C-alpha positions in Angstrom: -7.6 -5.3 0.6 -6.8 -6.0 4.2 -6.9 -9.7 4.2 -4.7 -10.2 0.9 -7.7 -11.8 -1.2 -7.3 -10.0 -4.0 -9.6 -10.5 -7.3 -7.6 -11.6 -10.2 -9.4 -9.0 -12.5 -7.8 -6.5 -9.9 -4.1 -8.1 -9.9 -4.3 -8.2 -13.8 -5.0 -4.3 -14.0 -2.9 -3.2 -10.9 -4.7 -0.4 -9.6 -7.4 -1.3 -7.1 -9.8 1.2 -8.2 -9.2 2.3 -12.1 -12.2 1.1 -12.9 -14.0 3.9 -10.4 -11.9 6.5 -11.4 -12.3 6.1 -15.1 -16.3 6.4 -14.1 -15.1 9.4 -12.1 -13.4 11.0 -14.8 -16.8 11.0 -17.5 -18.1 13.3 -14.3 -15.7 15.7 -13.2 -12.8 18.0 -14.8 -11.4 18.3 -11.4 -7.8 16.8 -10.9 -8.0 13.4 -10.1 -5.8 11.4 -7.6 -5.7 7.4 -7.5 -3.6 5.6 -5.0 -4.1 1.9 -4.3 -1.9 -0.8 -6.0 0.3 0.7 -8.6 3.7 -1.8 -8.9 4.9 -0.9 -12.2 5.8 2.6 -13.7 4.2 0.9 -17.3 1.0 0.8 -15.4 1.3 4.4 -14.0 2.3 5.5 -17.4 -0.8 3.9 -18.6 -3.0 5.5 -16.6 -1.7 8.8 -17.2 -1.4 8.7 -20.7 -5.2 7.6 -21.0 -6.2 10.9 -18.8 -8.1 8.8 -16.2 -6.0 10.1 -13.6 -3.8 13.2 -12.8 -1.8 12.4 -10.1 -0.4 8.5 -8.9 -0.1 8.3 -5.7 2.0 5.8 -4.0 1.2 4.9 0.1 3.1 1.3 1.1 5.4 1.1 -1.5 7.1 4.1 0.0 7.2 2.7 3.4 9.9 0.4 1.6 11.0 2.3 -0.5 11.7 6.0 0.4 13.7 7.1 -2.8 10.9 5.4 -4.8 10.0 8.5 -7.0 13.5 9.5 -7.3 14.1 5.8 -9.1 11.4 5.8 -10.7 12.2 9.4 -12.3 15.8 8.4 -12.9 14.7 5.3 -14.8 16.0 2.9 -12.2 13.2 1.3 -11.3 10.6 -0.1 -13.1 8.6 -2.3 -10.7 8.2 -3.0 -7.0 6.8 -5.3 -4.7 4.4 -3.8 -1.8 4.8 -7.7 0.4 1.6 -8.7 1.7 3.2 -9.8 5.5 1.5 -13.0 7.1 1.8 -14.0 10.9 2.5 -18.0 10.0 -0.8 -18.6 11.4 -3.6 -20.0 9.0 -6.9 -18.9 10.9 -5.3 -15.4 11.4 -3.5 -14.7 8.4 -7.2 -15.4 7.1 -8.6 -13.1 9.4 -6.3 -10.4 8.3 -5.3 -7.4 9.9 -1.7 -7.8 10.1 -0.9 -5.7 6.6 -1.8 -2.5 8.4 0.2 -2.3 11.4 3.0 -3.9 9.6 3.2 -1.2 7.4 2.8 1.2 10.2 5.6 -0.1 12.2 7.6 0.4 8.6 6.3 4.1 9.0 7.6 4.2 12.7 11.1 3.2 11.3 11.4 5.9 8.7 10.3 8.0 11.2 13.2 7.2 13.7 15.7 7.4 11.0 16.1 3.5 10.2 15.6 2.0 7.3 12.7 -0.1 6.5 13.1 -4.1 7.6 11.2 -5.9 4.7 11.6 -9.1 6.8 10.1 -7.8 9.7 7.9 -10.7 10.7 4.3 -10.6 10.6 3.6 -11.7 14.0 5.1 -8.5 15.5 2.9 -6.0 13.8 -0.2 -8.5 14.8 1.4 -8.3 18.5 1.9 -3.9 18.0 -1.8 -4.1 16.9 -2.9 -5.6 19.7 -1.1 -3.9 22.1 -2.5 -0.4 20.8 -5.9 -2.1 20.9 -5.5 -2.8 24.3 -4.1 0.6 25.4 -6.5 2.0 23.6 -9.4 0.7 25.4 -8.2 2.1 28.5 -7.6 5.3 27.8 -9.5 8.2 29.4 -11.2 10.6 26.6 
């Protein structure tokens, strides 16, 4: 998930851990929440209707579409994307590690009252990640 390499079977079913939660449902009646990979209302509806989960969790999409829940419920959105940012340097992109800080920067923008920036350069997130690691290594506990 971090490097952006997703199996064809995962892409086809959309939700990353759907097969896992189907197994978990057989073992418990406790309400189950599944987060990871949902990108269409149809797949969310189907997963809920089949009874394998009780709550759909969305994380990264909310970083880009803060009003997504309202849009889903009012029917104005049927599908949404959560891009996989890249740095533009093949070697570094293959290593991964830019996706999570890129979304973290989007969350920080929202926290400051700004709109998400879908065209935020991946290299900026990479720099942010390196800077964070650098300063954390010198922090006293």
